[in-house]
N, CA, C, O and the ligand as a Tripos MOL2 file, in Angstrom:
@<TRIPOS>MOLECULE
protein
  277   275    70     0     0
PROTEIN
NO_CHARGES

@<TRIPOS>ATOM
      1 N          69.7470  -16.1300   -4.6170 N.3       1 MET1
      2 CA         68.4560  -16.5720   -4.0870 C.3       1 MET1
      3 C          67.8600  -15.4980   -3.1980 C.2       1 MET1
      4 O          68.5730  -14.7520   -2.5270 O.2       1 MET1
      5 N          66.5690  -15.4350   -3.2080 N.am      2 LYS2
      6 CA         65.9080  -14.4130   -2.4180 C.3       2 LYS2
      7 C          64.5840  -14.9640   -1.9420 C.2       2 LYS2
      8 O          63.8520  -15.5950   -2.7030 O.2       2 LYS2
      9 N          64.2810  -14.7240   -0.6890 N.am      3 THR3
     10 CA         62.9980  -15.1540   -0.1480 C.3       3 THR3
     11 C          62.1300  -13.9270    0.0180 C.2       3 THR3
     12 O          62.5330  -12.9520    0.6510 O.2       3 THR3
     13 N          60.9710  -13.9750   -0.5360 N.am      4 ILE4
     14 CA         60.0760  -12.8260   -0.4320 C.3       4 ILE4
     15 C          58.7730  -13.2360    0.2370 C.2       4 ILE4
     16 O          58.3450  -14.3870    0.1680 O.2       4 ILE4
     17 N          58.1650  -12.2610    0.8820 N.am      5 GLN5
     18 CA         56.9010  -12.4990    1.5660 C.3       5 GLN5
     19 C          55.7570  -12.3000    0.5800 C.2       5 GLN5
     20 O          55.6870  -11.2860   -0.1140 O.2       5 GLN5
     21 N          54.8770  -13.2670    0.5300 N.am      6 ILE6
     22 CA         53.6490  -13.1150   -0.2390 C.3       6 ILE6
     23 C          52.4970  -13.3870    0.7200 C.2       6 ILE6
     24 O          52.7140  -13.9810    1.7760 O.2       6 ILE6
     25 N          51.2800  -12.9710    0.3860 N.am      7 PRO7
     26 CA         50.1730  -13.1300    1.3500 C.3       7 PRO7
     27 C          49.9930  -14.5530    1.8680 C.2       7 PRO7
     28 O          49.5690  -14.7230    3.0110 O.2       7 PRO7
     29 N          50.2920  -15.5690    1.0870 N.am      8 SER8
     30 CA         50.0870  -16.9440    1.5370 C.3       8 SER8
     31 C          51.3490  -17.5810    2.1080 C.2       8 SER8
     32 O          51.3610  -18.7890    2.3440 O.2       8 SER8
     33 N          52.3890  -16.8250    2.3340 N.am      9 GLY9
     34 CA         53.6090  -17.3910    2.8990 C.3       9 GLY9
     35 C          54.8460  -16.7420    2.3250 C.2       9 GLY9
     36 O          54.9090  -15.5220    2.1700 O.2       9 GLY9
     37 N          55.8310  -17.5640    2.0100 N.am     10 THR10
     38 CA         57.0400  -17.0260    1.3920 C.3      10 THR10
     39 C          57.3140  -17.7530    0.0990 C.2      10 THR10
     40 O          56.7770  -18.8310   -0.1590 O.2      10 THR10
     41 N          58.1440  -17.1580   -0.6940 N.am     11 MET11
     42 CA         58.4380  -17.6780   -2.0130 C.3      11 MET11
     43 C          59.9270  -17.4360   -2.2300 C.2      11 MET11
     44 O          60.4440  -16.3800   -1.8650 O.2      11 MET11
     45 N          60.6050  -18.3900   -2.8100 N.am     12 THR12
     46 CA         62.0340  -18.2140   -3.0360 C.3      12 THR12
     47 C          62.3090  -18.1170   -4.5290 C.2      12 THR12
     48 O          61.8360  -18.9290   -5.3240 O.2      12 THR12
     49 N          63.0650  -17.1310   -4.8740 N.am     13 LEU13
     50 CA         63.3830  -16.8950   -6.2740 C.3      13 LEU13
     51 C          64.8950  -16.9440   -6.4760 C.2      13 LEU13
     52 O          65.6520  -16.3850   -5.6830 O.2      13 LEU13
     53 N          65.3150  -17.5980   -7.5140 N.am     14 ALA14
     54 CA         66.7360  -17.6270   -7.8360 C.3      14 ALA14
     55 C          67.0920  -16.4570   -8.7370 C.2      14 ALA14
     56 O          68.1780  -15.8820   -8.6570 O.2      14 ALA14
     57 N          66.1620  -16.1360   -9.5740 N.am     15 GLU15
     58 CA         66.3770  -15.0700  -10.5390 C.3      15 GLU15
     59 C          65.3460  -13.9930  -10.3020 C.2      15 GLU15
     60 O          64.2110  -14.2730   -9.9150 O.2      15 GLU15
     61 N          65.7430  -12.7800  -10.5320 N.am     16 SER16
     62 CA         64.7660  -11.7100  -10.4320 C.3      16 SER16
     63 C          63.9630  -11.6820  -11.7250 C.2      16 SER16
     64 O          64.2980  -12.3590  -12.6970 O.2      16 SER16
     65 N          62.9140  -10.8980  -11.7200 N.am     17 LYS17
     66 CA         62.1380  -10.7450  -12.9400 C.3      17 LYS17
     67 C          62.7260   -9.6660  -13.8350 C.2      17 LYS17
     68 O          62.1940   -9.3640  -14.9030 O.2      17 LYS17
     69 N          63.8250   -9.0940  -13.3840 N.am     18 ALA18
     70 CA         64.4550   -8.0690  -14.2010 C.3      18 ALA18
     71 C          65.0770   -8.7050  -15.4370 C.2      18 ALA18
     72 O          65.9080   -9.6090  -15.3370 O.2      18 ALA18
     73 N          64.6680   -8.2260  -16.5830 N.am     19 VAL19
     74 CA         65.1900   -8.7320  -17.8500 C.3      19 VAL19
     75 C          65.7670   -7.5460  -18.5920 C.2      19 VAL19
     76 O          65.1090   -6.5180  -18.7500 O.2      19 VAL19
     77 N          66.9960   -7.6920  -19.0460 N.am     20 CYS20
     78 CA         67.6260   -6.6000  -19.7810 C.3      20 CYS20
     79 C          66.8460   -6.3300  -21.0580 C.2      20 CYS20
     80 O          66.6270   -7.2490  -21.8470 O.2      20 CYS20
     81 N          66.4230   -5.0950  -21.2810 N.am     21 PRO21
     82 CA         65.6670   -4.7920  -22.5000 C.3      21 PRO21
     83 C          66.5190   -4.8600  -23.7680 C.2      21 PRO21
     84 O          65.9890   -4.8590  -24.8790 O.2      21 PRO21
     85 N          67.8230   -4.9170  -23.6000 N.am     22 HIS22
     86 CA         68.7060   -4.9420  -24.7730 C.3      22 HIS22
     87 C          69.0360   -6.3660  -25.2070 C.2      22 HIS22
     88 O          68.8840   -6.7160  -26.3780 O.2      22 HIS22
     89 N          69.4880   -7.1890  -24.2560 N.am     23 CYS23
     90 CA         69.9140   -8.5490  -24.6220 C.3      23 CYS23
     91 C          68.9650   -9.6170  -24.0900 C.2      23 CYS23
     92 O          69.1750  -10.8060  -24.3310 O.2      23 CYS23
     93 N          67.9140   -9.2020  -23.3630 N.am     24 GLU24
     94 CA         66.8990  -10.1110  -22.8320 C.3      24 GLU24
     95 C          67.4300  -11.1370  -21.8420 C.2      24 GLU24
     96 O          66.8410  -12.2040  -21.6710 O.2      24 GLU24
     97 N          68.5240  -10.8210  -21.2040 N.am     25 ARG25
     98 CA         69.0970  -11.6980  -20.1900 C.3      25 ARG25
     99 C          68.3910  -11.4690  -18.8580 C.2      25 ARG25
    100 O          68.1020  -10.3330  -18.4820 O.2      25 ARG25
    101 N          68.1150  -12.5660  -18.1490 N.am     26 HIS26
    102 CA         67.5720  -12.4320  -16.7920 C.3      26 HIS26
    103 C          68.7180  -12.0300  -15.8830 C.2      26 HIS26
    104 O          69.7910  -12.6330  -15.9200 O.2      26 HIS26
    105 N          68.4960  -11.0380  -15.0880 N.am     27 ILE27
    106 CA         69.5550  -10.5270  -14.2240 C.3      27 ILE27
    107 C          69.4160  -11.1410  -12.8430 C.2      27 ILE27
    108 O          68.3430  -11.1080  -12.2420 O.2      27 ILE27
    109 N          70.5060  -11.6990  -12.3490 N.am     28 GLN28
    110 CA         70.5000  -12.3700  -11.0480 C.3      28 GLN28
    111 C          70.3150  -11.3670   -9.9160 C.2      28 GLN28
    112 O          70.7200  -10.2080  -10.0160 O.2      28 GLN28
    113 N          69.6960  -11.8380   -8.8420 N.am     29 PHE29
    114 CA         69.5040  -10.9710   -7.6780 C.3      29 PHE29
    115 C          70.8260  -10.4190   -7.1460 C.2      29 PHE29
    116 O          70.9130   -9.2580   -6.7440 O.2      29 PHE29
    117 N          71.8480  -11.2670   -7.1510 N.am     30 GLU30
    118 CA         73.1380  -10.8440   -6.6050 C.3      30 GLU30
    119 C          73.7020   -9.6410   -7.3510 C.2      30 GLU30
    120 O          74.3820   -8.7960   -6.7690 O.2      30 GLU30
    121 N          73.4130   -9.5760   -8.6320 N.am     31 GLU31
    122 CA         73.9420   -8.4630   -9.4260 C.3      31 GLU31
    123 C          73.2670   -7.1470   -9.0580 C.2      31 GLU31
    124 O          73.8600   -6.0740   -9.1700 O.2      31 GLU31
    125 N          72.0210   -7.2510   -8.6190 N.am     32 ILE32
    126 CA         71.2570   -6.0350   -8.3670 C.3      32 ILE32
    127 C          71.2940   -5.6410   -6.8960 C.2      32 ILE32
    128 O          71.4820   -4.4750   -6.5500 O.2      32 ILE32
    129 N          71.1090   -6.6450   -6.0370 N.am     33 GLU33
    130 CA         70.8620   -6.3570   -4.6350 C.3      33 GLU33
    131 C          71.9120   -5.5010   -3.9340 C.2      33 GLU33
    132 O          71.5690   -4.5340   -3.2540 O.2      33 GLU33
    133 N          73.1990   -5.8520   -4.0960 N.am     34 SER34
    134 CA         74.2230   -5.0880   -3.3800 C.3      34 SER34
    135 C          74.2170   -3.6340   -3.8400 C.2      34 SER34
    136 O          74.3840   -2.7180   -3.0350 O.2      34 SER34
    137 N          74.0250   -3.4350   -5.1280 N.am     35 LYS35
    138 CA         73.9830   -2.0640   -5.6470 C.3      35 LYS35
    139 C          72.7360   -1.3390   -5.1740 C.2      35 LYS35
    140 O          72.7620   -0.1550   -4.8370 O.2      35 LYS35
    141 N          71.6540   -2.0830   -5.1620 N.am     36 TYR36
    142 CA         70.3890   -1.4550   -4.7670 C.3      36 TYR36
    143 C          70.4210   -1.0430   -3.3010 C.2      36 TYR36
    144 O          69.9370    0.0300   -2.9430 O.2      36 TYR36
    145 N          70.9940   -1.9000   -2.4520 N.am     37 MET37
    146 CA         71.0440   -1.6030   -1.0220 C.3      37 MET37
    147 C          71.9530   -0.4050   -0.7260 C.2      37 MET37
    148 O          71.6990    0.3660    0.2000 O.2      37 MET37
    149 N          73.0030   -0.2630   -1.5170 N.am     38 LYS38
    150 CA         73.9360    0.8440   -1.2990 C.3      38 LYS38
    151 C          73.3900    2.1670   -1.8220 C.2      38 LYS38
    152 O          73.6740    3.2330   -1.2760 O.2      38 LYS38
    153 N          72.6100    2.0770   -2.8800 N.am     39 ALA39
    154 CA         72.0730    3.2940   -3.4680 C.3      39 ALA39
    155 C          70.9580    3.8410   -2.5870 C.2      39 ALA39
    156 O          70.2090    3.0770   -1.9790 O.2      39 ALA39
    157 N          70.8510    5.1420   -2.5200 N.am     40 ASP40
    158 CA         69.7500    5.7050   -1.7250 C.3      40 ASP40
    159 C          68.6830    6.2820   -2.6390 C.2      40 ASP40
    160 O          67.9050    7.1530   -2.2490 O.2      40 ASP40
    161 N          68.6690    5.7770   -3.8570 N.am     41 LYS41
    162 CA         67.6400    6.2470   -4.7700 C.3      41 LYS41
    163 C          67.0080    5.0580   -5.4900 C.2      41 LYS41
    164 O          67.5550    3.9550   -5.4910 O.2      41 LYS41
    165 N          65.8830    5.2940   -6.0840 N.am     42 ASP42
    166 CA         65.1440    4.2700   -6.8050 C.3      42 ASP42
    167 C          64.4490    4.9740   -7.9610 C.2      42 ASP42
    168 O          63.7310    5.9380   -7.6970 O.2      42 ASP42
    169 N          64.5960    4.5890   -9.1770 N.am     43 PRO43
    170 CA         65.3540    3.4320   -9.6500 C.3      43 PRO43
    171 C          66.8700    3.6450   -9.6310 C.2      43 PRO43
    172 O          67.3630    4.7710   -9.5590 O.2      43 PRO43
    173 N          67.5890    2.5190   -9.6980 N.am     44 ILE44
    174 CA         69.0360    2.5910   -9.8240 C.3      44 ILE44
    175 C          69.4100    2.2910  -11.2690 C.2      44 ILE44
    176 O          68.5840    1.8690  -12.0780 O.2      44 ILE44
    177 N          70.6800    2.5250  -11.5580 N.am     45 ARG45
    178 CA         71.1710    2.2860  -12.8970 C.3      45 ARG45
    179 C          72.2600    1.2320  -12.7890 C.2      45 ARG45
    180 O          73.2130    1.4110  -12.0310 O.2      45 ARG45
    181 N          72.1410    0.1500  -13.5210 N.am     46 ILE46
    182 CA         73.2110   -0.8500  -13.4880 C.3      46 ILE46
    183 C          73.6720   -1.1310  -14.9030 C.2      46 ILE46
    184 O          72.9760   -0.8540  -15.8800 O.2      46 ILE46
    185 N          74.8760   -1.6940  -14.9800 N.am     47 LYS47
    186 CA         75.4340   -2.0390  -16.2790 C.3      47 LYS47
    187 C          75.2440   -3.5280  -16.4900 C.2      47 LYS47
    188 O          75.6790   -4.3430  -15.6770 O.2      47 LYS47
    189 N          74.6020   -3.8700  -17.5650 N.am     48 CYS48
    190 CA         74.3720   -5.2680  -17.9060 C.3      48 CYS48
    191 C          75.6410   -5.8500  -18.5070 C.2      48 CYS48
    192 O          76.5710   -5.1250  -18.8600 O.2      48 CYS48
    193 N          75.6610   -7.1810  -18.6180 N.am     49 LYS49
    194 CA         76.8130   -7.8300  -19.2510 C.3      49 LYS49
    195 C          76.9110   -7.4970  -20.7320 C.2      49 LYS49
    196 O          77.9600   -7.7060  -21.3430 O.2      49 LYS49
    197 N          75.8440   -6.9860  -21.3140 N.am     50 CYS50
    198 CA         75.9050   -6.5610  -22.7180 C.3      50 CYS50
    199 C          76.4940   -5.1520  -22.8190 C.2      50 CYS50
    200 O          76.5240   -4.5530  -23.8930 O.2      50 CYS50
    201 N          76.9660   -4.6320  -21.6680 N.am     51 LYS51
    202 CA         77.6650   -3.3520  -21.5770 C.3      51 LYS51
    203 C          76.7610   -2.1360  -21.7590 C.2      51 LYS51
    204 O          77.2510   -1.0280  -21.9780 O.2      51 LYS51
    205 N          75.4740   -2.3300  -21.6740 N.am     52 ARG52
    206 CA         74.5820   -1.1830  -21.7500 C.3      52 ARG52
    207 C          73.9500   -0.9330  -20.3820 C.2      52 ARG52
    208 O          73.7900   -1.8540  -19.5800 O.2      52 ARG52
    209 N          73.6060    0.2850  -20.1370 N.am     53 PHE53
    210 CA         73.0180    0.6400  -18.8540 C.3      53 PHE53
    211 C          71.5070    0.4480  -18.9020 C.2      53 PHE53
    212 O          70.8400    0.7780  -19.8820 O.2      53 PHE53
    213 N          71.0020   -0.0930  -17.8140 N.am     54 ILE54
    214 CA         69.5590   -0.2710  -17.6840 C.3      54 ILE54
    215 C          69.1140    0.2660  -16.3300 C.2      54 ILE54
    216 O          69.8980    0.3420  -15.3840 O.2      54 ILE54
    217 N          67.8710    0.6270  -16.2590 N.am     55 GLY55
    218 CA         67.3110    1.0860  -14.9990 C.3      55 GLY55
    219 C          66.6690   -0.0970  -14.2960 C.2      55 GLY55
    220 O          66.0770   -0.9630  -14.9400 O.2      55 GLY55
    221 N          66.7850   -0.1320  -12.9690 N.am     56 VAL56
    222 CA         66.1780   -1.2120  -12.1920 C.3      56 VAL56
    223 C          65.4250   -0.6030  -11.0160 C.2      56 VAL56
    224 O          65.9340    0.2760  -10.3200 O.2      56 VAL56
    225 N          64.2320   -1.0740  -10.8140 N.am     57 THR57
    226 CA         63.4510   -0.6100   -9.6770 C.3      57 THR57
    227 C          62.8410   -1.8060   -8.9620 C.2      57 THR57
    228 O          62.7190   -2.8880   -9.5370 O.2      57 THR57
    229 N          62.4630   -1.6080   -7.7180 N.am     58 MET58
    230 CA         61.8910   -2.6930   -6.9330 C.3      58 MET58
    231 C          60.3700   -2.5910   -6.9400 C.2      58 MET58
    232 O          59.8090   -1.5000   -6.8310 O.2      58 MET58
    233 N          59.7180   -3.7270   -7.0690 N.am     59 THR59
    234 CA         58.2580   -3.7470   -7.0530 C.3      59 THR59
    235 C          57.7650   -3.8880   -5.6190 C.2      59 THR59
    236 O          58.5640   -4.0800   -4.7020 O.2      59 THR59
    237 N          56.4840   -3.7960   -5.4250 N.am     60 TRP60
    238 CA         55.9000   -3.8770   -4.0850 C.3      60 TRP60
    239 C          56.1060   -5.2290   -3.4250 C.2      60 TRP60
    240 O          56.0440   -5.3190   -2.1990 O.2      60 TRP60
    241 N          56.3500   -6.2790   -4.1920 N.am     61 ILE61
    242 CA         56.6140   -7.5830   -3.5590 C.3      61 ILE61
    243 C          58.1110   -7.8160   -3.3290 C.2      61 ILE61
    244 O          58.5050   -8.8840   -2.8590 O.2      61 ILE61
    245 N          58.9320   -6.8390   -3.6510 N.am     62 GLY62
    246 CA         60.3540   -6.9880   -3.3970 C.3      62 GLY62
    247 C          61.1200   -7.6230   -4.5250 C.2      62 GLY62
    248 O          62.2920   -7.9690   -4.3760 O.2      62 GLY62
    249 N          60.4630   -7.7760   -5.6520 N.am     63 ASP63
    250 CA         61.1740   -8.2600   -6.8170 C.3      63 ASP63
    251 C          61.7100   -7.0590   -7.5790 C.2      63 ASP63
    252 O          61.3660   -5.9160   -7.2780 O.2      63 ASP63
    253 N          62.5450   -7.3220   -8.5570 N.am     64 PHE64
    254 CA         63.0880   -6.2270   -9.3530 C.3      64 PHE64
    255 C          62.5600   -6.2790  -10.7710 C.2      64 PHE64
    256 O          62.2800   -7.3520  -11.3050 O.2      64 PHE64
    257 N          62.4310   -5.1330  -11.3630 N.am     65 VAL65
    258 CA         62.1200   -5.0670  -12.7840 C.3      65 VAL65
    259 C          63.1080   -4.1120  -13.4440 C.2      65 VAL65
    260 O          63.5510   -3.1350  -12.8390 O.2      65 VAL65
    261 N          63.4420   -4.4130  -14.6880 N.am     66 ALA66
    262 CA         64.3900   -3.5860  -15.4190 C.3      66 ALA66
    263 C          63.6800   -2.8910  -16.5530 C.2      66 ALA66
    264 O          62.6830   -3.3830  -17.0810 O.2      66 ALA66
    265 N          64.2050   -1.7470  -16.9170 N.am     67 PHE67
    266 CA         63.6220   -1.0110  -18.0380 C.3      67 PHE67
    267 C          64.7170   -0.2790  -18.7860 C.2      67 PHE67
    268 O          65.8130   -0.0570  -18.2720 O.2      67 PHE67
    269 N          64.3940    0.0860  -20.0030 N.am     68 GLU68
    270 CA         65.3500    0.7620  -20.8430 C.3      68 GLU68
    271 C          65.4650    2.2180  -20.4220 C.2      68 GLU68
    272 O          64.4590    2.8840  -20.1780 O.2      68 GLU68
    273 N          66.6880    2.7070  -20.3370 N.am     69 LEU69
    274 CA         66.8950    4.1050  -19.9600 C.3      69 LEU69
    275 C          66.8110    4.9960  -21.1870 C.2      69 LEU69
    276 O          66.9590    6.2140  -21.0770 O.2      69 LEU69
    277 ZN         71.8890   -6.7530  -21.4600 Zn       70 ZN70
@<TRIPOS>BOND
     1     1     2 1
     2     2     3 1
     3     3     4 2
     4     3     5 am
     5     5     6 1
     6     6     7 1
     7     7     8 2
     8     7     9 am
     9     9    10 1
    10    10    11 1
    11    11    12 2
    12    11    13 am
    13    13    14 1
    14    14    15 1
    15    15    16 2
    16    15    17 am
    17    17    18 1
    18    18    19 1
    19    19    20 2
    20    19    21 am
    21    21    22 1
    22    22    23 1
    23    23    24 2
    24    23    25 am
    25    25    26 1
    26    26    27 1
    27    27    28 2
    28    27    29 am
    29    29    30 1
    30    30    31 1
    31    31    32 2
    32    31    33 am
    33    33    34 1
    34    34    35 1
    35    35    36 2
    36    35    37 am
    37    37    38 1
    38    38    39 1
    39    39    40 2
    40    39    41 am
    41    41    42 1
    42    42    43 1
    43    43    44 2
    44    43    45 am
    45    45    46 1
    46    46    47 1
    47    47    48 2
    48    47    49 am
    49    49    50 1
    50    50    51 1
    51    51    52 2
    52    51    53 am
    53    53    54 1
    54    54    55 1
    55    55    56 2
    56    55    57 am
    57    57    58 1
    58    58    59 1
    59    59    60 2
    60    59    61 am
    61    61    62 1
    62    62    63 1
    63    63    64 2
    64    63    65 am
    65    65    66 1
    66    66    67 1
    67    67    68 2
    68    67    69 am
    69    69    70 1
    70    70    71 1
    71    71    72 2
    72    71    73 am
    73    73    74 1
    74    74    75 1
    75    75    76 2
    76    75    77 am
    77    77    78 1
    78    78    79 1
    79    79    80 2
    80    79    81 am
    81    81    82 1
    82    82    83 1
    83    83    84 2
    84    83    85 am
    85    85    86 1
    86    86    87 1
    87    87    88 2
    88    87    89 am
    89    89    90 1
    90    90    91 1
    91    91    92 2
    92    91    93 am
    93    93    94 1
    94    94    95 1
    95    95    96 2
    96    95    97 am
    97    97    98 1
    98    98    99 1
    99    99   100 2
   100    99   101 am
   101   101   102 1
   102   102   103 1
   103   103   104 2
   104   103   105 am
   105   105   106 1
   106   106   107 1
   107   107   108 2
   108   107   109 am
   109   109   110 1
   110   110   111 1
   111   111   112 2
   112   111   113 am
   113   113   114 1
   114   114   115 1
   115   115   116 2
   116   115   117 am
   117   117   118 1
   118   118   119 1
   119   119   120 2
   120   119   121 am
   121   121   122 1
   122   122   123 1
   123   123   124 2
   124   123   125 am
   125   125   126 1
   126   126   127 1
   127   127   128 2
   128   127   129 am
   129   129   130 1
   130   130   131 1
   131   131   132 2
   132   131   133 am
   133   133   134 1
   134   134   135 1
   135   135   136 2
   136   135   137 am
   137   137   138 1
   138   138   139 1
   139   139   140 2
   140   139   141 am
   141   141   142 1
   142   142   143 1
   143   143   144 2
   144   143   145 am
   145   145   146 1
   146   146   147 1
   147   147   148 2
   148   147   149 am
   149   149   150 1
   150   150   151 1
   151   151   152 2
   152   151   153 am
   153   153   154 1
   154   154   155 1
   155   155   156 2
   156   155   157 am
   157   157   158 1
   158   158   159 1
   159   159   160 2
   160   159   161 am
   161   161   162 1
   162   162   163 1
   163   163   164 2
   164   163   165 am
   165   165   166 1
   166   166   167 1
   167   167   168 2
   168   167   169 am
   169   169   170 1
   170   170   171 1
   171   171   172 2
   172   171   173 am
   173   173   174 1
   174   174   175 1
   175   175   176 2
   176   175   177 am
   177   177   178 1
   178   178   179 1
   179   179   180 2
   180   179   181 am
   181   181   182 1
   182   182   183 1
   183   183   184 2
   184   183   185 am
   185   185   186 1
   186   186   187 1
   187   187   188 2
   188   187   189 am
   189   189   190 1
   190   190   191 1
   191   191   192 2
   192   191   193 am
   193   193   194 1
   194   194   195 1
   195   195   196 2
   196   195   197 am
   197   197   198 1
   198   198   199 1
   199   199   200 2
   200   199   201 am
   201   201   202 1
   202   202   203 1
   203   203   204 2
   204   203   205 am
   205   205   206 1
   206   206   207 1
   207   207   208 2
   208   207   209 am
   209   209   210 1
   210   210   211 1
   211   211   212 2
   212   211   213 am
   213   213   214 1
   214   214   215 1
   215   215   216 2
   216   215   217 am
   217   217   218 1
   218   218   219 1
   219   219   220 2
   220   219   221 am
   221   221   222 1
   222   222   223 1
   223   223   224 2
   224   223   225 am
   225   225   226 1
   226   226   227 1
   227   227   228 2
   228   227   229 am
   229   229   230 1
   230   230   231 1
   231   231   232 2
   232   231   233 am
   233   233   234 1
   234   234   235 1
   235   235   236 2
   236   235   237 am
   237   237   238 1
   238   238   239 1
   239   239   240 2
   240   239   241 am
   241   241   242 1
   242   242   243 1
   243   243   244 2
   244   243   245 am
   245   245   246 1
   246   246   247 1
   247   247   248 2
   248   247   249 am
   249   249   250 1
   250   250   251 1
   251   251   252 2
   252   251   253 am
   253   253   254 1
   254   254   255 1
   255   255   256 2
   256   255   257 am
   257   257   258 1
   258   258   259 1
   259   259   260 2
   260   259   261 am
   261   261   262 1
   262   262   263 1
   263   263   264 2
   264   263   265 am
   265   265   266 1
   266   266   267 1
   267   267   268 2
   268   267   269 am
   269   269   270 1
   270   270   271 1
   271   271   272 2
   272   271   273 am
   273   273   274 1
   274   274   275 1
   275   275   276 2
@<TRIPOS>SUBSTRUCTURE
     1 MET1         2 RESIDUE 1 A MET
     2 LYS2         6 RESIDUE 1 A LYS
     3 THR3        10 RESIDUE 1 A THR
     4 ILE4        14 RESIDUE 1 A ILE
     5 GLN5        18 RESIDUE 1 A GLN
     6 ILE6        22 RESIDUE 1 A ILE
     7 PRO7        26 RESIDUE 1 A PRO
     8 SER8        30 RESIDUE 1 A SER
     9 GLY9        34 RESIDUE 1 A GLY
    10 THR10       38 RESIDUE 1 A THR
    11 MET11       42 RESIDUE 1 A MET
    12 THR12       46 RESIDUE 1 A THR
    13 LEU13       50 RESIDUE 1 A LEU
    14 ALA14       54 RESIDUE 1 A ALA
    15 GLU15       58 RESIDUE 1 A GLU
    16 SER16       62 RESIDUE 1 A SER
    17 LYS17       66 RESIDUE 1 A LYS
    18 ALA18       70 RESIDUE 1 A ALA
    19 VAL19       74 RESIDUE 1 A VAL
    20 CYS20       78 RESIDUE 1 A CYS
    21 PRO21       82 RESIDUE 1 A PRO
    22 HIS22       86 RESIDUE 1 A HIS
    23 CYS23       90 RESIDUE 1 A CYS
    24 GLU24       94 RESIDUE 1 A GLU
    25 ARG25       98 RESIDUE 1 A ARG
    26 HIS26      102 RESIDUE 1 A HIS
    27 ILE27      106 RESIDUE 1 A ILE
    28 GLN28      110 RESIDUE 1 A GLN
    29 PHE29      114 RESIDUE 1 A PHE
    30 GLU30      118 RESIDUE 1 A GLU
    31 GLU31      122 RESIDUE 1 A GLU
    32 ILE32      126 RESIDUE 1 A ILE
    33 GLU33      130 RESIDUE 1 A GLU
    34 SER34      134 RESIDUE 1 A SER
    35 LYS35      138 RESIDUE 1 A LYS
    36 TYR36      142 RESIDUE 1 A TYR
    37 MET37      146 RESIDUE 1 A MET
    38 LYS38      150 RESIDUE 1 A LYS
    39 ALA39      154 RESIDUE 1 A ALA
    40 ASP40      158 RESIDUE 1 A ASP
    41 LYS41      162 RESIDUE 1 A LYS
    42 ASP42      166 RESIDUE 1 A ASP
    43 PRO43      170 RESIDUE 1 A PRO
    44 ILE44      174 RESIDUE 1 A ILE
    45 ARG45      178 RESIDUE 1 A ARG
    46 ILE46      182 RESIDUE 1 A ILE
    47 LYS47      186 RESIDUE 1 A LYS
    48 CYS48      190 RESIDUE 1 A CYS
    49 LYS49      194 RESIDUE 1 A LYS
    50 CYS50      198 RESIDUE 1 A CYS
    51 LYS51      202 RESIDUE 1 A LYS
    52 ARG52      206 RESIDUE 1 A ARG
    53 PHE53      210 RESIDUE 1 A PHE
    54 ILE54      214 RESIDUE 1 A ILE
    55 GLY55      218 RESIDUE 1 A GLY
    56 VAL56      222 RESIDUE 1 A VAL
    57 THR57      226 RESIDUE 1 A THR
    58 MET58      230 RESIDUE 1 A MET
    59 THR59      234 RESIDUE 1 A THR
    60 TRP60      238 RESIDUE 1 A TRP
    61 ILE61      242 RESIDUE 1 A ILE
    62 GLY62      246 RESIDUE 1 A GLY
    63 ASP63      250 RESIDUE 1 A ASP
    64 PHE64      254 RESIDUE 1 A PHE
    65 VAL65      258 RESIDUE 1 A VAL
    66 ALA66      262 RESIDUE 1 A ALA
    67 PHE67      266 RESIDUE 1 A PHE
    68 GLU68      270 RESIDUE 1 A GLU
    69 LEU69      274 RESIDUE 1 A LEU
    70 ZN70       277 GROUP 0 **** ****
């Protein structure tokens, strides 16, 4: 779960908007966040459960999006 600030208040999301381009699975915030916080670069590279690597970057509202590497 993640609470993000939007102009009219806050919004809570269980799932990020990051979708694996290979298997189309929605990637949970927990899978991304710890890696993203530790990494000092953006985008980061994570391994999906389909065993392929995808790139993940954070949007201006603090959500994540995934893309094919
Ligand atoms: Zn996948």
